[in-house]
PLY file of the C-alpha trace (Angstrom):
ply
format ascii 1.0
element vertex 226
property float x
property float y
property float z
element edge 225
property int vertex1
property int vertex2
end_header
123.84 123.65 160.83
120.40 123.77 162.53
118.06 126.65 161.93
118.09 129.20 164.76
115.66 132.05 165.04
116.16 134.85 167.53
113.12 137.13 167.74
114.96 139.96 169.50
117.88 140.24 167.13
115.66 139.77 164.05
113.63 142.80 165.11
116.44 145.09 166.14
119.58 143.88 164.45
120.80 145.15 161.13
124.00 143.11 160.66
124.60 140.55 157.98
123.91 137.68 160.40
120.54 139.20 161.26
119.66 139.56 157.57
120.63 135.93 156.96
118.49 134.90 159.92
115.54 136.82 158.51
115.94 135.13 155.14
116.10 131.72 156.81
112.96 132.48 158.78
111.13 133.69 155.67
112.17 130.57 153.74
111.03 128.29 156.60
107.68 130.09 156.80
107.24 129.81 153.03
107.91 126.06 153.07
105.45 125.59 155.93
102.87 127.91 154.27
102.57 129.99 157.43
103.33 133.60 158.27
106.58 134.68 159.89
104.62 135.89 162.93
103.16 132.42 163.44
106.60 130.87 163.13
108.02 133.34 165.65
105.20 132.50 168.07
106.00 128.81 167.75
109.67 129.43 168.45
108.87 131.56 171.51
106.46 128.91 172.79
109.07 126.20 172.31
111.67 128.32 174.13
109.27 128.78 177.06
108.56 125.04 177.24
104.92 125.31 176.22
105.25 122.75 173.44
106.82 119.89 175.41
103.64 117.79 175.55
102.39 118.68 172.09
102.12 115.68 169.78
102.99 113.04 172.38
99.62 111.34 171.97
99.74 111.53 168.18
101.07 108.78 165.99
104.20 109.95 164.15
103.82 110.43 160.42
105.43 108.02 158.04
107.48 109.24 155.11
104.61 108.47 152.75
102.13 110.44 154.87
104.52 113.38 155.12
105.06 113.33 151.36
101.31 113.12 150.77
100.71 116.12 153.05
103.36 118.09 151.18
101.84 117.24 147.78
98.36 118.18 149.00
99.65 121.49 150.31
101.44 122.29 147.05
98.34 121.27 145.04
96.19 123.60 147.15
98.63 126.46 146.48
98.59 125.74 142.74
94.78 125.72 142.67
94.69 128.98 144.57
97.19 130.60 142.18
95.23 129.37 139.16
92.01 130.70 140.65
93.51 134.10 141.37
95.44 134.31 138.08
92.33 135.26 136.08
91.62 138.10 138.51
95.13 139.56 138.78
96.70 138.89 135.37
95.84 142.42 134.23
98.03 143.97 136.95
101.15 141.84 136.56
102.87 144.66 134.67
101.48 147.45 136.86
103.22 149.28 139.68
103.58 148.09 143.25
100.76 150.30 144.55
98.29 148.81 142.04
99.28 145.27 143.08
98.84 146.18 146.73
95.35 147.46 145.91
94.43 144.16 144.23
95.72 142.19 147.22
93.63 144.40 149.51
90.51 143.61 147.48
91.15 139.85 147.44
92.53 139.33 150.95
89.14 138.13 152.23
89.18 135.23 149.75
92.89 134.32 149.41
95.80 134.32 151.89
98.12 137.29 151.60
101.61 135.63 151.47
100.91 133.48 148.36
99.33 136.42 146.57
102.39 138.56 147.35
104.71 135.86 145.99
102.57 135.49 142.85
102.56 139.24 142.16
106.25 139.65 143.01
105.83 141.97 146.02
106.78 141.56 149.67
104.21 140.87 152.36
105.94 143.32 154.72
105.68 146.02 152.06
101.98 145.30 151.66
101.30 145.59 155.39
103.34 148.80 155.53
101.30 150.13 152.61
98.07 149.41 154.52
99.26 151.49 157.49
100.55 154.31 155.30
98.18 157.31 154.97
96.80 158.11 151.52
98.83 160.52 149.43
97.32 163.75 148.13
97.15 162.20 144.66
95.10 159.24 145.95
92.87 161.49 148.03
91.94 163.48 144.92
91.12 160.36 142.88
87.43 159.81 143.89
86.58 163.50 143.45
88.25 163.71 140.03
86.56 160.50 138.88
83.16 162.01 139.67
84.07 165.29 137.93
85.38 163.57 134.80
82.24 161.42 134.60
80.03 164.51 135.05
81.94 166.40 132.34
81.66 163.39 130.02
77.88 163.37 130.45
77.63 167.15 130.30
79.32 167.21 126.89
76.94 164.50 125.54
79.78 161.96 125.53
81.39 163.58 122.47
84.49 165.29 123.91
87.95 163.77 123.89
90.56 164.25 126.66
91.80 167.64 125.42
88.35 169.16 125.04
87.33 167.63 128.37
90.33 169.34 129.99
89.13 172.71 128.70
85.58 172.04 129.86
86.79 171.05 133.33
89.03 174.12 133.50
86.01 176.31 132.71
84.31 174.71 135.71
87.28 175.33 137.99
88.86 171.87 137.86
92.59 171.71 137.05
93.63 168.31 135.73
96.13 167.06 133.17
95.30 165.38 129.89
97.12 162.16 130.76
95.22 161.87 134.02
91.95 162.36 132.16
92.93 159.57 129.76
93.74 157.26 132.67
90.49 158.04 134.50
88.43 157.62 131.31
89.99 154.19 130.76
89.42 153.26 134.39
85.77 154.34 134.26
85.20 152.84 130.80
84.19 156.16 129.20
84.32 156.46 125.41
83.24 159.10 122.90
80.16 158.54 120.81
81.15 159.30 117.23
78.29 159.99 114.84
78.62 160.02 111.08
77.92 163.29 109.35
74.75 163.19 107.25
75.52 163.04 103.57
72.82 163.78 101.01
72.84 161.33 98.13
70.00 162.90 96.14
69.93 166.42 94.72
66.40 167.39 93.72
67.38 170.98 92.80
69.17 170.20 89.54
68.37 171.03 85.92
69.64 167.87 84.25
67.38 165.87 81.94
65.39 163.13 83.60
65.53 159.74 81.93
62.18 158.66 80.47
60.16 156.20 82.50
59.70 153.51 79.89
58.45 150.73 82.16
56.10 152.92 84.24
56.08 150.19 86.92
54.75 147.66 84.35
57.09 144.68 84.53
55.03 142.28 82.43
56.57 141.23 79.09
55.08 139.33 76.18
58.44 138.07 74.89
62.16 138.22 75.80
63.77 141.64 75.39
60.36 143.28 75.09
59.22 146.00 77.42
0 1
1 2
2 3
3 4
4 5
5 6
6 7
7 8
8 9
9 10
10 11
11 12
12 13
13 14
14 15
15 16
16 17
17 18
18 19
19 20
20 21
21 22
22 23
23 24
24 25
25 26
26 27
27 28
28 29
29 30
30 31
31 32
32 33
33 34
34 35
35 36
36 37
37 38
38 39
39 40
40 41
41 42
42 43
43 44
44 45
45 46
46 47
47 48
48 49
49 50
50 51
51 52
52 53
53 54
54 55
55 56
56 57
57 58
58 59
59 60
60 61
61 62
62 63
63 64
64 65
65 66
66 67
67 68
68 69
69 70
70 71
71 72
72 73
73 74
74 75
75 76
76 77
77 78
78 79
79 80
80 81
81 82
82 83
83 84
84 85
85 86
86 87
87 88
88 89
89 90
90 91
91 92
92 93
93 94
94 95
95 96
96 97
97 98
98 99
99 100
100 101
101 102
102 103
103 104
104 105
105 106
106 107
107 108
108 109
109 110
110 111
111 112
112 113
113 114
114 115
115 116
116 117
117 118
118 119
119 120
120 121
121 122
122 123
123 124
124 125
125 126
126 127
127 128
128 129
129 130
130 131
131 132
132 133
133 134
134 135
135 136
136 137
137 138
138 139
139 140
140 141
141 142
142 143
143 144
144 145
145 146
146 147
147 148
148 149
149 150
150 151
151 152
152 153
153 154
154 155
155 156
156 157
157 158
158 159
159 160
160 161
161 162
162 163
163 164
164 165
165 166
166 167
167 168
168 169
169 170
170 171
171 172
172 173
173 174
174 175
175 176
176 177
177 178
178 179
179 180
180 181
181 182
182 183
183 184
184 185
185 186
186 187
187 188
188 189
189 190
190 191
191 192
192 193
193 194
194 195
195 196
196 197
197 198
198 199
199 200
200 201
201 202
202 203
203 204
204 205
205 206
206 207
207 208
208 209
209 210
210 211
211 212
212 213
213 214
214 215
215 216
216 217
217 218
218 219
219 220
220 221
221 222
222 223
223 224
224 225
């Protein structure tokens, strides 16, 4: 059965046939390494007769050339995934929002659809996340990061999360211990632990002092002679 894509029903329909059509379109776009929007534009152009003369002057590809193009495309995707793996491997077990943030940071260097497939998130979810306004929790993040860093420096980098929470509360900042731990790890803040001075010599004692037999004279006339 040939692949059929209907732009109107794929946008508005919610039946099982529409869902199957969406999956077919997504699979076709994935195999062609293009976005679904580009594929939909091609289909609309073909329906309007704008692609009738496209490719008529080009020599048709042989099976070997088509296979070579496919291998080159897959090799380029593998190289891209290997290049991005070192940068995103730390977020593979994180939540969806964290993965979306990484994709947003790397979208200028890598295409979005392959990154979404590599991180196990949907491209449509990522684009919806970009349009979604920041939550109150995310809006507070930059301000709390600055306040936690200031409290860390104010306490001479010696307070842990619980003592930092009390210090911040005294300055009018309400924040939980777990959030302080997360922000400290994110900012790379650690306590400086100093060893307590321990005296190893007690000069105020009344014990007998051993006689100084050598008196800094280490010369000897014979073995076992001082």
